C-alpha positions, 0 to 999 in steps of 0.5 A, a space after each residue: 820081352 820087346 814083343 810084350 812091351 810093344 803091345 803094352 805101349 799102345 795102352 798108354 795112348 791119351 785118347 782111350 776110346 780112339 781106334 787105331 791100327 798097329 803092325 809089325 814094321 816087317 809086315 809084307 803086303 802080300 794081299 792076304 788081308 784082302 777080306 777085312 772084317 769091319 772094325 768092331 769094338 773089340 781088340 782085333 788080330 787080323 792074322 789069327 794068333 800072330 799079332 802082326 796086324 791089329 786094331 783096337 783102342 788103348 783101353 783094349 790094349 790095356 786089357 790085353 796086358 792084364 791078360 798077359 799076366 792073368 791068363 799065363 798064371 792061370 794056365 802055367 802048368 799047361 803052358 810049361 808042358 807045351 813050350 820052352 819059350 813064350 813070346 807074344 805069338 805063343 801067348 795067343 796060340 796056346 791060350 786063345 786058339 781052340 787047338 791048344 785051349 778048349 776054353 779059348 772062346 771064353 778068353 776071347 769074351 773075357 778080354 774083348 778080343 776078336 781073331 
């Protein structure tokens, strides 16, 4: 629950258009992110299906919160067959990666995300 609430909290920032970075407190700078993609006008997850490092604005994080509910409810049967638990990383992995969802790219576009 705390993983989802953390991402939800970013949606209430006062300036809805200002872009910012967020990360887990335990992210280790291993040099993995040496090649940065330019900051775009999309919610960007820098480690694919792991939301440990992201950039976006409050409005985009708000859209993500809508996606938590909408996508999960629309894919509930498929998700129940895959996982016995479902936290934020599974949400991204099972819904937004081609390996687990053939329509992943449609969701990227609908919810304005970049992986």
